[in-house]
MDTraj code that builds the backbone (N, CA, C; nanometers):
import mdtraj as md
import numpy as np

residues = "MET LEU GLY PRO SER ARG GLN VAL ALA ARG ARG THR SER ARG ARG THR SER ARG ARG VAL SER ARG ARG GLN GLN GLY MET TYR GLU ASP THR TYR ALA GLU PRO GLU PRO GLU GLN SER ALA PRO PRO PRO PRO SER ALA PRO ALA ALA PRO ALA GLN PRO SER TYR VAL ALA GLU LEU GLU GLN LEU GLY GLN LEU LYS ALA GLN GLY LEU ILE SER GLU GLU GLU PHE GLU ALA LYS LYS LYS GLN ILE LEU GLY ILE".split()
xyz = np.array([
    [1.8525, -4.0323, 4.6509],
    [1.8671, -3.8957, 4.6096],
    [2.0077, -3.8757, 4.5535],
    [2.0144, -3.7908, 4.4472],
    [2.1413, -3.7670, 4.3806],
    [2.2173, -3.6549, 4.4508],
    [2.3475, -3.6640, 4.4445],
    [2.4303, -3.5592, 4.5023],
    [2.4340, -3.4392, 4.4092],
    [2.4809, -3.3234, 4.4595],
    [2.4837, -3.2011, 4.3794],
    [2.5646, -3.2159, 4.2507],
    [2.6742, -3.2860, 4.2530],
    [2.7545, -3.2985, 4.1315],
    [2.6825, -3.3831, 4.0260],
    [2.6068, -3.4844, 4.0700],
    [2.5312, -3.5663, 3.9748],
    [2.4168, -3.4847, 3.9141],
    [2.3526, -3.3990, 3.9924],
    [2.2438, -3.3149, 3.9410],
    [2.2973, -3.2188, 3.8342],
    [2.4117, -3.1600, 3.8607],
    [2.4734, -3.0679, 3.7648],
    [2.5097, -3.1434, 3.6371],
    [2.5650, -3.2614, 3.6527],
    [2.6046, -3.3420, 3.5370],
    [2.4819, -3.3792, 3.4533],
    [2.3736, -3.4198, 3.5188],
    [2.2525, -3.4588, 3.4473],
    [2.1922, -3.3380, 3.3739],
    [2.1855, -3.2226, 3.4417],
    [2.1303, -3.1013, 3.3812],
    [2.2149, -3.0592, 3.2611],
    [2.3461, -3.0629, 3.2744],
    [2.4362, -3.0268, 3.1652],
    [2.4188, -3.1229, 3.0479],
    [2.4033, -3.2495, 3.0785],
    [2.3848, -3.3505, 2.9748],
    [2.2557, -3.3242, 2.8962],
    [2.1481, -3.2915, 2.9654],
    [2.0198, -3.2635, 2.8992],
    [2.0311, -3.1409, 2.8093],
    [2.0932, -3.0356, 2.8614],
    [2.1073, -2.9123, 2.7831],
    [2.1904, -2.9377, 2.6575],
    [2.2987, -3.0096, 2.6739],
    [2.3848, -3.0402, 2.5600],
    [2.3097, -3.1244, 2.4581],
    [2.2351, -3.2214, 2.5062],
    [2.1585, -3.3080, 2.4174],
    [2.0557, -3.2272, 2.3388],
    [1.9865, -3.1357, 2.4050],
    [1.8873, -3.0512, 2.3362],
    [1.9537, -2.9628, 2.2316],
    [2.0685, -2.9053, 2.2675],
    [2.1398, -2.8168, 2.1761],
    [2.1825, -2.8937, 2.0508],
    [2.2358, -3.0131, 2.0701],
    [2.2785, -3.0958, 1.9571],
    [2.1578, -3.1336, 1.8718],
    [2.0470, -3.1670, 1.9357],
    [1.9257, -3.2034, 1.8615],
    [1.8773, -3.0874, 1.7754],
    [1.8795, -2.9653, 1.8310],
    [1.8353, -2.8485, 1.7529],
    [1.9274, -2.8250, 1.6336],
    [2.0577, -2.8411, 1.6529],
    [2.1522, -2.8231, 1.5419],
    [2.1270, -2.9263, 1.4327],
    [2.1099, -3.0506, 1.4727],
    [2.0862, -3.1557, 1.3749],
    [1.9547, -3.1340, 1.3020],
    [1.8537, -3.0903, 1.3757],
    [1.7246, -3.0654, 1.3131],
    [1.7390, -2.9558, 1.2078],
    [1.8156, -2.8519, 1.2385],
    [1.8387, -2.7441, 1.1430],
    [1.9092, -2.7935, 1.0182],
    [2.0055, -2.8853, 1.0350],
    [2.0765, -2.9400, 0.9195],
    [1.9820, -3.0191, 0.8303],
    [1.8961, -3.0988, 0.8913],
    [1.8046, -3.1807, 0.8128],
    [1.6938, -3.0978, 0.7492],
    [1.6557, -2.9882, 0.8123],
    [1.5534, -2.9023, 0.7522],
    [1.6042, -2.8454, 0.6208],
    [1.7332, -2.8090, 0.6155],
    [1.7899, -2.7583, 0.4910],
    [1.7886, -2.8660, 0.3831],
    [1.8130, -2.9901, 0.4245],
    [1.8168, -3.1002, 0.3289],
    [1.6796, -3.1264, 0.2694],
    [1.5767, -3.1195, 0.3523],
    [1.4417, -3.1525, 0.3066],
    [1.3587, -3.0304, 0.2686],
    [1.4191, -2.9144, 0.2707],
    [1.3452, -2.7938, 0.2335],
    [1.3100, -2.8010, 0.0854],
    [1.1958, -2.7451, 0.0513],
    [1.1546, -2.7447, -0.0888],
    [1.2457, -2.6516, -0.1670],
    [1.2899, -2.6946, -0.2842],
    [1.3774, -2.6087, -0.3641],
    [1.3001, -2.4875, -0.4142],
    [1.3728, -2.3788, -0.4310],
    [1.3097, -2.2582, -0.4828],
    [1.2758, -2.2811, -0.6295],
    [1.1621, -2.2303, -0.6734],
    [1.1254, -2.2511, -0.8141],
    [1.2269, -2.1830, -0.9054],
    [1.2597, -2.2520, -1.0138],
    [1.3545, -2.1959, -1.1088],
    [1.2869, -2.0859, -1.1883],
    [1.3649, -1.9859, -1.2198],
    [1.3101, -1.8799, -1.3032],
    [1.3115, -1.9298, -1.4465],
    [1.1972, -1.9225, -1.5092],
    [1.1907, -1.9687, -1.6471],
    [1.2500, -1.8620, -1.7381],
    [1.3048, -1.9075, -1.8475],
    [1.3631, -1.8155, -1.9439],
    [1.2518, -1.7314, -2.0049],
    [1.2812, -1.6069, -2.0374],
    [1.1771, -1.5245, -2.0987],
    [1.1374, -1.5840, -2.2332],
    [1.0112, -1.5711, -2.2694],
    [0.9674, -1.6286, -2.3967],
    [1.0409, -1.5625, -2.5125],
    [1.0684, -1.6388, -2.6182],
    [1.1381, -1.5792, -2.7323],
    [1.0515, -1.4709, -2.7946],
    [1.1146, -1.3693, -2.8491],
    [1.0351, -1.2624, -2.9094],
    [0.9537, -1.3181, -3.0251],
    [0.8328, -1.2703, -3.0357],
    [0.7461, -1.3192, -3.1424],
    [0.7985, -1.2694, -3.2763],
    [0.7668, -1.3450, -3.3785],
    [0.8110, -1.3082, -3.5127],
    [0.7495, -1.1736, -3.5489],
    [0.8279, -1.0874, -3.6109],
    [0.7719, -0.9570, -3.6461],
    [0.6569, -0.9745, -3.7441],
    [0.5541, -0.8988, -3.7214],
    [0.4373, -0.9061, -3.8085],
    [0.4750, -0.8530, -3.9466],
    [0.4113, -0.9088, -4.0464],
    [0.4367, -0.8607, -4.1815],
    [0.3967, -0.7141, -4.1882],
    [0.4782, -0.6334, -4.2535],
    [0.4436, -0.4919, -4.2593],
    [0.3060, -0.4745, -4.3232],
    [0.2301, -0.3877, -4.2633],
    [0.0953, -0.3639, -4.3137],
    [0.1032, -0.3073, -4.4544],
    [0.0205, -0.3613, -4.5393],
    [0.0184, -0.3154, -4.6774],
    [-0.0552, -0.1819, -4.6803],
    [0.0064, -0.0799, -4.7388],
    [-0.0624, 0.0491, -4.7451],
    [-0.1964, 0.0338, -4.8160],
    [-0.2921, 0.1132, -4.7756],
    [-0.4269, 0.1011, -4.8315],
    [-0.4298, 0.1286, -4.9815],
    [-0.3381, 0.2137, -5.0294],
    [-0.3404, 0.2462, -5.1715],
    [-0.2999, 0.1277, -5.2590],
    [-0.2246, 0.0315, -5.2033],
    [-0.1827, -0.0842, -5.2824],
    [-0.3053, -0.1657, -5.3234],
    [-0.3960, -0.1881, -5.2293],
    [-0.5173, -0.2640, -5.2608],
    [-0.6006, -0.1896, -5.3654],
    [-0.6075, -0.0577, -5.3521],
    [-0.6848, 0.0212, -5.4498],
    [-0.6222, 0.0127, -5.5882],
    [-0.4883, 0.0191, -5.5938],
    [-0.4209, 0.0117, -5.7239],
    [-0.4380, -0.1260, -5.7874],
    [-0.4346, -0.2317, -5.7052],
    [-0.4560, -0.3663, -5.7589],
    [-0.5965, -0.3789, -5.8177],
    [-0.6932, -0.3257, -5.7450],
    [-0.8317, -0.3313, -5.7932],
    [-0.8458, -0.2499, -5.9220],
    [-0.7796, -0.1359, -5.9257],
    [-0.7831, -0.0503, -6.0446],
    [-0.7193, -0.1224, -6.1635],
    [-0.6076, -0.1936, -6.1384],
    [-0.5411, -0.2699, -6.2448],
    [-0.6300, -0.3808, -6.2984],
    [-0.7073, -0.4446, -6.2113],
    [-0.7993, -0.5498, -6.2557],
    [-0.9093, -0.4915, -6.3442],
    [-0.9599, -0.3746, -6.3064],
    [-1.0639, -0.3099, -6.3880],
    [-1.0103, -0.2771, -6.5275],
    [-0.8854, -0.2299, -6.5328],
    [-0.8226, -0.1971, -6.6615],
    [-0.8024, -0.3245, -6.7432],
    [-0.7551, -0.4335, -6.6768],
    [-0.7305, -0.5595, -6.7466],
    [-0.8605, -0.6178, -6.8026],
    [-0.9709, -0.5961, -6.7345],
    [-1.1001, -0.6467, -6.7811],
    [-1.1605, -0.5576, -6.8892],
    [-1.0957, -0.4429, -6.9130],
    [-1.1449, -0.3521, -7.0158],
    [-1.2588, -0.2636, -6.9683],
    [-1.2797, -0.2549, -6.8382],
    [-1.3889, -0.1737, -6.7850],
    [-1.3520, -0.0262, -6.7760],
    [-1.2199, 0.0052, -6.7711],
    [-1.1754, 0.1447, -6.7729],
    [-1.0642, 0.1571, -6.8762],
    [-1.0486, 0.2774, -6.9291],
    [-0.9459, 0.3007, -7.0316],
    [-0.8107, 0.3280, -6.9658],
    [-0.7060, 0.3331, -7.0492],
    [-0.5705, 0.3626, -7.0011],
    [-0.5656, 0.5018, -6.9386],
    [-0.6338, 0.5992, -6.9995],
    [-0.6339, 0.7362, -6.9476],
    [-0.7028, 0.7426, -6.8113],
    [-0.8156, 0.6721, -6.7970],
    [-0.8872, 0.6693, -6.6684],
    [-0.8002, 0.6027, -6.5609],
    [-0.7306, 0.4950, -6.6015],
    [-0.6428, 0.4243, -6.5083],
    [-0.5327, 0.5171, -6.4574],
    [-0.4647, 0.5878, -6.5496],
    [-0.3551, 0.6774, -6.5126],
    [-0.4043, 0.7929, -6.4253],
    [-0.5207, 0.8482, -6.4574],
    [-0.5748, 0.9602, -6.3796],
    [-0.6072, 0.9152, -6.2368],
    [-0.6718, 0.8007, -6.2240],
    [-0.7091, 0.7504, -6.0913],
    [-0.5843, 0.7112, -6.0121],
    [-0.4842, 0.6539, -6.0803],
    [-0.3596, 0.6149, -6.0138],
    [-0.2904, 0.7381, -5.9556],
    [-0.2837, 0.8456, -6.0327],
    [-0.2222, 0.9692, -5.9832],
    [-0.3000, 1.0251, -5.8643],
    [-0.4315, 1.0142, -5.8706],
    [-0.5156, 1.0632, -5.7609],
    [-0.4884, 0.9816, -5.6331],
    [-0.4799, 0.8494, -5.6474],
    [-0.4567, 0.7622, -5.5313],
    [-0.3190, 0.7884, -5.4710],
    [-0.2175, 0.8022, -5.5578],
    [-0.0809, 0.8230, -5.5098],
    [-0.0542, 0.9671, -5.4678],
    [-0.1444, 1.0570, -5.4985],
    [-0.1274, 1.1972, -5.4600],
    [-0.0226, 1.2681, -5.5434],
    [-0.0103, 1.2267, -5.6682],
    [0.0897, 1.2879, -5.7578],
    [0.0277, 1.4037, -5.8322],
])
top = md.Topology()
chain = top.add_chain()
for i, resn in enumerate(residues, 1):
    res = top.add_residue(resn, chain, resSeq=i)
    for name in ("N", "CA", "C"):
        top.add_atom(name, md.element.get_by_symbol(name[0]), res)
traj = md.Trajectory(xyz[None], top)
């Protein structure tokens, strides 16, 4: 049987050993912890869309083709152009 001083020494030794083990375990957990995911850079802004062509431009182009083909006269072309442009 152990004397009282040996029992105290053994108990103190166990407690100290456990405390040191917990500290070391904490240090190693930080080492092996999974890294936090990196924040990705925001995507670059998309290229600005080409400005929408006003609807009257397509009508004027079609009107110009009709005039070039000789299907409408110069006077008809000018009258319709003014109507489309609101002049």
